N, C-alpha and C positions, 0 to 999 in steps of 0.2 A: 183607225177610221174605217167606217163601213162604206161599202160601195154604194154610190148613188147614181141614178140615171137622170141626166138633165137633158131634156130635148130642147134644141135651139132651132127655131125657124130660120132657115138660111135666107129667106126673103125679107124677114123682119126680125133680126136677132135682138133679143132683149138685153140691154146693157147690164142689168143686174146679174143675169146668168153668166155672161162672159166674165164679169168681174169676179163672181164666185169661183169660177174655174181658174182664173188667174191667181186668186188667193191660194188655192190649193197648190198650184205650181210654186208660188212664192214661199210657201211653208214646207217645201220639200216633197210634196205629194206627187202622185202620178195621175195623168188624165188620158183617157182613151178618146179618140176622135176619128171620124170617117175620113178616108182618102178616096181617090178615084176607084181603087180596086179592093182595098181591105181596110180594117180598122188599125190605126196606129196607136201606140202607147208612148206618151211623151212625158218628159221631165225637164226641169230647169237645167240647162247645160252648165250654168255657172255655180250650181250647187253640187259639190262633190258627193255628198251622201245620197242625194237624189239620183245621181247618175249611177252610183254603185248599186242602189236599189233597183234601178231600171235594168242593169246588167243581170242582177240576181233573178229578178222576176221573169225576165225573158230567157234566162239560162243561156246567155250569150257570152262568148269568150271576150275578154278585154281587148284582144287584138283586132276584133271585128268592130269597126266604127258604126255609128248610127247615122241616119240622114238628119240633116238640120232643116227645120222649117222656120222661116222668118216672115215677118210681115213687112211688105214694102208699100209705103203709102206715097 
């Protein structure tokens, strides 16, 4: 899959764009997103292959865990 840049207006996020990014994660893809200080690279925690890909892309040792971002409504 090719890299795509999807700009989401944080004041008025378009549901279609959020849904598109969610589908990428659901299919085992990776999504970059801004945090307070840097850009994060995320994967579906429940998808073993996606997590392996995330470790490989970030060149991170398996012993070093990732931060978990969750939505609390």
